[in-house]
N, CA and C atoms as a LAMMPS dump frame, in Angstrom:
ITEM: TIMESTEP
0
ITEM: NUMBER OF ATOMS
420
ITEM: BOX BOUNDS ff ff ff
-5.0000000000000000e+02 5.0000000000000000e+02
-5.0000000000000000e+02 5.0000000000000000e+02
-5.0000000000000000e+02 5.0000000000000000e+02
ITEM: ATOMS id mol type element x y z
1 1 1 N -123.969 -489.222 138.06
2 1 2 C -123.815 -488.046 136.496
3 1 3 C -123.265 -488.613 135.888
4 2 1 N -124.507 -488.307 134.543
5 2 2 C -123.579 -488.609 133.38
6 2 3 C -122.973 -487.071 132.672
7 3 1 N -121.656 -487.879 131.996
8 3 2 C -121.27 -486.336 131.123
9 3 3 C -121.385 -486.349 129.311
10 4 1 N -121.545 -485.654 128.616
11 4 2 C -121.143 -485.425 127.427
12 4 3 C -120.621 -484.293 126.981
13 5 1 N -119.58 -484.724 126.141
14 5 2 C -118.893 -483.465 125.666
15 5 3 C -119.984 -482.591 124.464
16 6 1 N -120.104 -481.289 124.233
17 6 2 C -120.918 -480.743 123.242
18 6 3 C -119.709 -479.544 122.833
19 7 1 N -120.446 -478.556 121.856
20 7 2 C -120.223 -478.158 121.03
21 7 3 C -119.941 -476.625 122.56
22 8 1 N -118.513 -476.448 122.948
23 8 2 C -119.028 -474.896 123.815
24 8 3 C -118.674 -475.907 125.464
25 9 1 N -118.579 -477.054 125.792
26 9 2 C -118.631 -477.203 126.82
27 9 3 C -118.963 -478.321 127.011
28 10 1 N -118.756 -479.023 128.219
29 10 2 C -119.345 -480.331 128.707
30 10 3 C -120.768 -480.315 129.116
31 11 1 N -121.697 -481.065 128.944
32 11 2 C -123.065 -481.122 129.677
33 11 3 C -123.109 -482.344 130.358
34 12 1 N -123.716 -481.977 131.397
35 12 2 C -123.815 -483.347 132.61
36 12 3 C -125.037 -483.093 133.284
37 13 1 N -125.82 -484.696 133.475
38 13 2 C -127.013 -484.749 134.011
39 13 3 C -127.087 -484.852 135.84
40 14 1 N -127.582 -484.112 136.494
41 14 2 C -127.204 -483.97 137.642
42 14 3 C -128.604 -484.047 138.479
43 15 1 N -128.777 -484.706 139.823
44 15 2 C -129.739 -484.795 140.424
45 15 3 C -129.986 -484.113 141.303
46 16 1 N -131.619 -483.146 141.155
47 16 2 C -131.671 -481.9 142.011
48 16 3 C -133.08 -482.327 143.193
49 17 1 N -133.221 -481.593 144.058
50 17 2 C -134.369 -482.013 144.67
51 17 3 C -135.44 -480.558 144.667
52 18 1 N -136.118 -480.766 144.728
53 18 2 C -137.348 -479.594 144.686
54 18 3 C -138.34 -479.488 145.469
55 19 1 N -138.172 -478.236 146.622
56 19 2 C -138.731 -478.124 147.353
57 19 3 C -139.811 -477.257 147.215
58 20 1 N -141.2 -477.408 148.231
59 20 2 C -141.995 -476.612 148.306
60 20 3 C -142.118 -476.197 149.965
61 21 1 N -142.863 -475.026 150.373
62 21 2 C -142.903 -474.731 151.898
63 21 3 C -144.338 -475.469 152.551
64 22 1 N -143.53 -476.514 153.532
65 22 2 C -144.643 -477.257 154.324
66 22 3 C -145.169 -478.91 153.401
67 23 1 N -144.442 -478.998 152.139
68 23 2 C -144.269 -480.136 151.727
69 23 3 C -142.781 -481.232 151.693
70 24 1 N -142.755 -482.343 151.546
71 24 2 C -141.971 -483.378 151.148
72 24 3 C -140.935 -482.98 150.085
73 25 1 N -139.857 -483.07 150.085
74 25 2 C -139.074 -482.914 148.584
75 25 3 C -139.526 -483.816 147.717
76 26 1 N -139.141 -483.568 146.457
77 26 2 C -139.069 -484.53 145.894
78 26 3 C -137.703 -484.322 144.618
79 27 1 N -137.778 -485.568 144.274
80 27 2 C -136.467 -485.727 143.208
81 27 3 C -136.579 -485.253 141.613
82 28 1 N -135.973 -484.874 140.973
83 28 2 C -135.851 -484.248 139.673
84 28 3 C -134.386 -484.606 139.358
85 29 1 N -134.283 -483.969 137.93
86 29 2 C -132.726 -484.029 137.333
87 29 3 C -132.744 -482.586 136.607
88 30 1 N -131.268 -482.138 136.287
89 30 2 C -131.309 -480.84 135.641
90 30 3 C -130.393 -481.242 134.501
91 31 1 N -129.954 -481.012 133.665
92 31 2 C -128.963 -480.807 132.275
93 31 3 C -128.278 -479.32 132.092
94 32 1 N -126.6 -479.535 133.232
95 32 2 C -125.993 -478.727 132.897
96 32 3 C -125.013 -478.572 131.697
97 33 1 N -125.123 -477.481 131.322
98 33 2 C -123.773 -477.082 130.298
99 33 3 C -122.448 -476.658 131.06
100 34 1 N -121.282 -477.058 131.166
101 34 2 C -120.543 -476.551 131.673
102 34 3 C -119.689 -475.622 130.944
103 35 1 N -119.699 -474.55 130.857
104 35 2 C -119.021 -473.614 129.406
105 35 3 C -117.302 -473.338 129.515
106 36 1 N -116.704 -473.349 128.526
107 36 2 C -115.356 -473.625 128.321
108 36 3 C -114.959 -471.641 127.976
109 37 1 N -113.267 -471.633 128.077
110 37 2 C -113.232 -470.298 128.083
111 37 3 C -113.44 -469.815 126.786
112 38 1 N -113.636 -470.597 125.134
113 38 2 C -113.681 -470.193 124.508
114 38 3 C -115.767 -469.88 123.847
115 39 1 N -116.196 -470.687 124.438
116 39 2 C -117.195 -470.575 124.478
117 39 3 C -117.84 -469.451 125.198
118 40 1 N -117.607 -468.8 126.564
119 40 2 C -117.655 -467.927 127.167
120 40 3 C -117.149 -466.467 126.45
121 41 1 N -115.951 -466.764 126.169
122 41 2 C -115.943 -465.58 125.122
123 41 3 C -116.723 -465.266 123.713
124 42 1 N -117.017 -466.426 123.189
125 42 2 C -117.871 -466.441 121.849
126 42 3 C -119.059 -465.328 122.094
127 43 1 N -120.028 -466.416 123.235
128 43 2 C -120.961 -465.345 123.292
129 43 3 C -120.748 -463.799 124.106
130 44 1 N -119.831 -463.626 124.985
131 44 2 C -119.444 -462.301 125.486
132 44 3 C -119.324 -461.293 124.116
133 45 1 N -118.615 -461.945 123.281
134 45 2 C -118.265 -461.015 122.014
135 45 3 C -119.584 -460.677 121.285
136 46 1 N -120.277 -461.558 120.976
137 46 2 C -121.695 -461.716 120.474
138 46 3 C -122.315 -460.748 121.255
139 47 1 N -122.641 -460.597 122.243
140 47 2 C -123.653 -459.957 123.286
141 47 3 C -123.032 -458.411 123.286
142 48 1 N -122.028 -458.16 123.473
143 48 2 C -121.173 -456.944 123.666
144 48 3 C -121.437 -456.234 122.318
145 49 1 N -120.715 -457.028 120.96
146 49 2 C -121.338 -456.57 119.678
147 49 3 C -122.384 -455.975 119.806
148 50 1 N -123.771 -456.7 120.083
149 50 2 C -125.217 -456.026 119.938
150 50 3 C -124.895 -454.65 120.69
151 51 1 N -124.994 -454.518 121.861
152 51 2 C -124.978 -453.323 121.97
153 51 3 C -123.954 -452.265 121.173
154 52 1 N -122.327 -452.394 120.974
155 52 2 C -122.345 -451.243 119.986
156 52 3 C -122.851 -451.181 118.869
157 53 1 N -123.798 -452.34 118.294
158 53 2 C -124.448 -451.609 117.054
159 53 3 C -125.185 -450.93 117.668
160 54 1 N -126.097 -451.242 118.302
161 54 2 C -127.2 -450.297 118.835
162 54 3 C -126.794 -448.544 119.357
163 55 1 N -125.345 -449.11 119.682
164 55 2 C -124.508 -447.17 120.193
165 55 3 C -124.677 -447.047 118.852
166 56 1 N -124.368 -447.319 118.11
167 56 2 C -123.879 -446.783 116.361
168 56 3 C -124.605 -446.455 115.614
169 57 1 N -126.197 -447.425 116.024
170 57 2 C -127.533 -446.747 115.548
171 57 3 C -128.017 -445.889 115.811
172 58 1 N -127.673 -445.365 117.179
173 58 2 C -128.351 -444.579 117.866
174 58 3 C -127.799 -442.926 117.604
175 59 1 N -126.784 -443.136 116.853
176 59 2 C -125.956 -441.598 116.343
177 59 3 C -127.119 -440.79 115.387
178 60 1 N -127.744 -441.858 114.433
179 60 2 C -128.836 -441.195 113.681
180 60 3 C -129.824 -440.445 114.133
181 61 1 N -130.327 -440.624 115.319
182 61 2 C -131.617 -440.562 115.917
183 61 3 C -131.041 -439.113 116.684
184 62 1 N -132.083 -438.216 116.399
185 62 2 C -131.631 -436.76 117.28
186 62 3 C -132.203 -436.682 118.345
187 63 1 N -131.194 -435.881 119.232
188 63 2 C -131.325 -435.883 121.027
189 63 3 C -130.908 -437.154 121.365
190 64 1 N -131.335 -438.236 120.681
191 64 2 C -130.88 -439.642 121.938
192 64 3 C -129.137 -439.666 121.14
193 65 1 N -128.981 -439.072 120.287
194 65 2 C -128.055 -439.684 120.276
195 65 3 C -126.501 -438.768 121.014
196 66 1 N -127.29 -437.932 121.858
197 66 2 C -126.258 -437.642 123.003
198 66 3 C -125.937 -438.37 124.32
199 67 1 N -126.864 -439.448 124.715
200 67 2 C -127.034 -440.07 125.776
201 67 3 C -126.807 -441.509 125.281
202 68 1 N -127.67 -442.179 124.665
203 68 2 C -127.725 -443.48 123.913
204 68 3 C -126.48 -444.608 123.726
205 69 1 N -125.439 -443.299 123.059
206 69 2 C -124.011 -443.927 122.565
207 69 3 C -123.728 -444.612 123.802
208 70 1 N -123.009 -443.528 124.869
209 70 2 C -122.139 -444.092 126.097
210 70 3 C -123.095 -444.391 126.619
211 71 1 N -124.293 -444.316 126.819
212 71 2 C -124.759 -445.645 127.961
213 71 3 C -124.858 -447.222 127.315
214 72 1 N -125.205 -447.334 125.827
215 72 2 C -124.904 -448.621 125.747
216 72 3 C -123.583 -449.318 125.541
217 73 1 N -122.505 -448.351 125.349
218 73 2 C -121.048 -448.63 125.471
219 73 3 C -120.747 -449.431 127.124
220 74 1 N -121.318 -448.256 128.043
221 74 2 C -121.328 -448.801 129.332
222 74 3 C -122.063 -450.465 129.629
223 75 1 N -123.154 -450.431 128.776
224 75 2 C -123.776 -451.666 129.349
225 75 3 C -122.871 -452.844 128.361
226 76 1 N -122.494 -452.484 127.267
227 76 2 C -121.483 -453.393 126.756
228 76 3 C -120.332 -453.963 127.667
229 77 1 N -119.749 -453.311 128.148
230 77 2 C -118.878 -453.623 129.169
231 77 3 C -119.396 -454.737 129.812
232 78 1 N -120.444 -454.118 131.127
233 78 2 C -121.202 -454.736 132.106
234 78 3 C -121.463 -456.239 131.481
235 79 1 N -122.183 -456.208 130.231
236 79 2 C -122.867 -457.368 129.649
237 79 3 C -121.588 -458.151 129.265
238 80 1 N -120.465 -457.997 128.863
239 80 2 C -119.337 -458.643 128.128
240 80 3 C -118.702 -459.336 129.718
241 81 1 N -118.671 -458.386 130.843
242 81 2 C -117.423 -459.061 131.759
243 81 3 C -118.705 -459.824 132.696
244 82 1 N -120.189 -459.761 132.517
245 82 2 C -121.407 -460.95 133.39
246 82 3 C -120.945 -462.197 132.604
247 83 1 N -120.799 -462.179 131.455
248 83 2 C -121.296 -463.359 130.578
249 83 3 C -119.754 -464.278 130.63
250 84 1 N -119.011 -463.188 130.662
251 84 2 C -117.298 -464.087 130.84
252 84 3 C -117.247 -464.433 132.051
253 85 1 N -118.124 -464.329 133.207
254 85 2 C -117.769 -464.739 134.841
255 85 3 C -118.818 -465.762 134.709
256 86 1 N -119.903 -466.348 133.605
257 86 2 C -120.596 -467.371 133.628
258 86 3 C -119.952 -468.218 133.794
259 87 1 N -120.152 -469.605 134.007
260 87 2 C -119.141 -470.343 134.207
261 87 3 C -120.195 -471.714 133.823
262 88 1 N -121.423 -471.427 134.331
263 88 2 C -122.366 -472.795 133.403
264 88 3 C -123.407 -472.255 133.457
265 89 1 N -124.203 -473.204 132.111
266 89 2 C -125.995 -473.032 132.144
267 89 3 C -127.063 -473.79 131.998
268 90 1 N -128.049 -473.767 132.68
269 90 2 C -128.757 -474.531 133.164
270 90 3 C -129.785 -474.895 131.885
271 91 1 N -129.209 -475.976 130.798
272 91 2 C -129.912 -476.504 129.98
273 91 3 C -131.549 -476.551 129.851
274 92 1 N -132.124 -477.429 131.02
275 92 2 C -133.361 -477.677 131.381
276 92 3 C -133.211 -478.395 133.398
277 93 1 N -134.084 -478.38 133.281
278 93 2 C -134.796 -478.804 135.023
279 93 3 C -136.208 -479.608 134.728
280 94 1 N -136.229 -480.464 135.415
281 94 2 C -137.534 -481.077 135.319
282 94 3 C -137.681 -482.215 136.48
283 95 1 N -138.969 -482.065 137.101
284 95 2 C -139.562 -483.147 138.327
285 95 3 C -141.382 -483.184 138.734
286 96 1 N -141.393 -483.477 139.376
287 96 2 C -142.542 -483.254 140.012
288 96 3 C -142.868 -482.205 140.904
289 97 1 N -143.755 -481.294 140.887
290 97 2 C -143.907 -481.156 141.791
291 97 3 C -144.377 -481.551 143.253
292 98 1 N -143.643 -480.781 144.539
293 98 2 C -143.865 -481.652 145.525
294 98 3 C -145.075 -481.519 146.286
295 99 1 N -146.391 -480.24 145.79
296 99 2 C -147.316 -480.087 146.3
297 99 3 C -149.061 -480.558 145.655
298 100 1 N -148.147 -480.692 144.372
299 100 2 C -149.451 -480.846 143.203
300 100 3 C -149.205 -482.297 142.387
301 101 1 N -147.989 -482.755 142.214
302 101 2 C -147.524 -483.664 141.644
303 101 3 C -147.435 -483.539 140.115
304 102 1 N -147.687 -482.115 139.453
305 102 2 C -147.453 -481.41 138.306
306 102 3 C -146.169 -481.601 137.82
307 103 1 N -146.089 -482.303 136.36
308 103 2 C -144.636 -482.239 136.153
309 103 3 C -144.112 -480.589 135.829
310 104 1 N -142.751 -480.426 136.31
311 104 2 C -142.305 -478.875 135.963
312 104 3 C -140.796 -478.919 135.175
313 105 1 N -141.082 -478.378 134.229
314 105 2 C -139.791 -478.084 133.307
315 105 3 C -139.698 -476.594 133.414
316 106 1 N -138.09 -476.28 133.754
317 106 2 C -137.424 -475.41 133.803
318 106 3 C -136.675 -474.997 132.379
319 107 1 N -136.817 -473.723 132.003
320 107 2 C -135.911 -473.826 130.44
321 107 3 C -134.947 -473.66 130.433
322 108 1 N -134.306 -473.555 129.522
323 108 2 C -132.399 -472.766 129.813
324 108 3 C -132.489 -471.513 130.468
325 109 1 N -131.275 -471.483 131.168
326 109 2 C -130.945 -469.91 131.975
327 109 3 C -129.555 -470.079 132.203
328 110 1 N -129.529 -468.89 132.955
329 110 2 C -128.116 -468.877 133.914
330 110 3 C -128.068 -469.642 134.779
331 111 1 N -127.133 -470.406 135.065
332 111 2 C -126.899 -471.303 136.597
333 111 3 C -126.884 -470.432 137.151
334 112 1 N -127.771 -470.236 138.475
335 112 2 C -127.324 -470.043 139.993
336 112 3 C -127.986 -470.433 140.8
337 113 1 N -127.693 -471.058 142.081
338 113 2 C -128.114 -472.14 142.759
339 113 3 C -128.67 -471.097 143.999
340 114 1 N -129.457 -471.486 144.563
341 114 2 C -130.71 -472.659 143.93
342 114 3 C -131.66 -471.775 143.409
343 115 1 N -132.334 -472.318 142.3
344 115 2 C -133.238 -471.911 141.267
345 115 3 C -134.359 -471.71 142.311
346 116 1 N -135.304 -471.039 141.567
347 116 2 C -136.856 -470.56 142.147
348 116 3 C -137.521 -470.545 140.695
349 117 1 N -138.692 -471.089 140.913
350 117 2 C -139.688 -471.406 140.327
351 117 3 C -141.006 -471.861 140.656
352 118 1 N -142.128 -471.167 139.839
353 118 2 C -143.778 -471.359 139.921
354 118 3 C -143.813 -472.653 139.643
355 119 1 N -144.746 -473.295 140.241
356 119 2 C -145.473 -474.48 139.505
357 119 3 C -146.774 -474.172 138.286
358 120 1 N -146.565 -474.994 137.791
359 120 2 C -147.801 -474.387 136.477
360 120 3 C -149.188 -475.035 137.167
361 121 1 N -148.984 -475.842 137.903
362 121 2 C -150.118 -476.389 138.471
363 121 3 C -151.059 -475.954 139.596
364 122 1 N -150.278 -475.804 140.486
365 122 2 C -150.75 -475.149 141.671
366 122 3 C -150.042 -473.657 142.301
367 123 1 N -149.465 -472.696 141.271
368 123 2 C -148.781 -471.758 141.659
369 123 3 C -148.029 -471.489 142.697
370 124 1 N -147.639 -472.966 143.497
371 124 2 C -146.785 -473.01 144.849
372 124 3 C -144.886 -472.4 143.968
373 125 1 N -144.341 -471.927 145.035
374 125 2 C -143.318 -471.371 145.023
375 125 3 C -142.231 -472.569 144.943
376 126 1 N -141.308 -472.924 144.515
377 126 2 C -140.707 -474.259 144.358
378 126 3 C -138.957 -473.569 144.52
379 127 1 N -138.357 -474.478 145.076
380 127 2 C -137.263 -473.982 145.237
381 127 3 C -135.873 -475.174 144.936
382 128 1 N -135.231 -475.299 143.749
383 128 2 C -134.908 -476.465 143.246
384 128 3 C -132.974 -476.276 143.51
385 129 1 N -132.513 -477.211 144.186
386 129 2 C -130.861 -477.13 144.113
387 129 3 C -130.689 -478.283 144.278
388 130 1 N -129.075 -478.64 144.279
389 130 2 C -128.599 -480.016 143.978
390 130 3 C -128.966 -480.674 144.781
391 131 1 N -129.175 -482.091 144.643
392 131 2 C -129.218 -483.333 145.823
393 131 3 C -128.651 -483.01 146.887
394 132 1 N -127.053 -483.026 146.383
395 132 2 C -126.148 -483.188 147.369
396 132 3 C -126.27 -481.894 148.254
397 133 1 N -126.093 -480.748 147.861
398 133 2 C -126.373 -479.411 148.94
399 133 3 C -127.688 -479.677 149.668
400 134 1 N -128.735 -480.455 149.168
401 134 2 C -130.102 -480.452 149.892
402 134 3 C -129.724 -481.487 150.785
403 135 1 N -128.876 -482.205 150.595
404 135 2 C -128.921 -483.339 151.548
405 135 3 C -128.119 -482.61 152.792
406 136 1 N -126.683 -482.095 152.627
407 136 2 C -126.099 -481.37 153.597
408 136 3 C -126.856 -480.277 154.219
409 137 1 N -127.325 -479.483 153.904
410 137 2 C -127.878 -478.346 154.476
411 137 3 C -129.167 -479.105 155.556
412 138 1 N -129.915 -480.395 155.59
413 138 2 C -130.783 -480.764 156.04
414 138 3 C -129.918 -481.837 157.523
415 139 1 N -128.796 -482.071 157.007
416 139 2 C -128.011 -482.721 158.179
417 139 3 C -127.825 -481.686 159.514
418 140 1 N -127.529 -482.643 160.403
419 140 2 C -127.615 -481.005 161.608
420 140 3 C -126.066 -480.527 161.848
């Protein structure tokens, strides 16, 4: 597993397996960004600030200004806590589809294993998970 320091955390390359129902698993790789406290705080404040800006902007809209500001302040709190709890982010994942061999590219998203993705070639549902966890799950 390669690790490199980047702005906001440590980026690492991890081996993963791609599984499809009724097919043999294939190997791929994922680039994962482990977020540090400062990066999570910056991202959380930015998202919560956008929600607060929407709340303030909705004060000028008749009828909407009774509900929207309060709802957006609640949403800002939830978004802030969710982003602060997020420890890592998937930068990208790639590998061959077990069913058709088509190359799979999973874009940037919050990291929650296992990742489910549809193949662009055959439309089969794929499950991506770290290679170590896949081996542990297969062992009796």
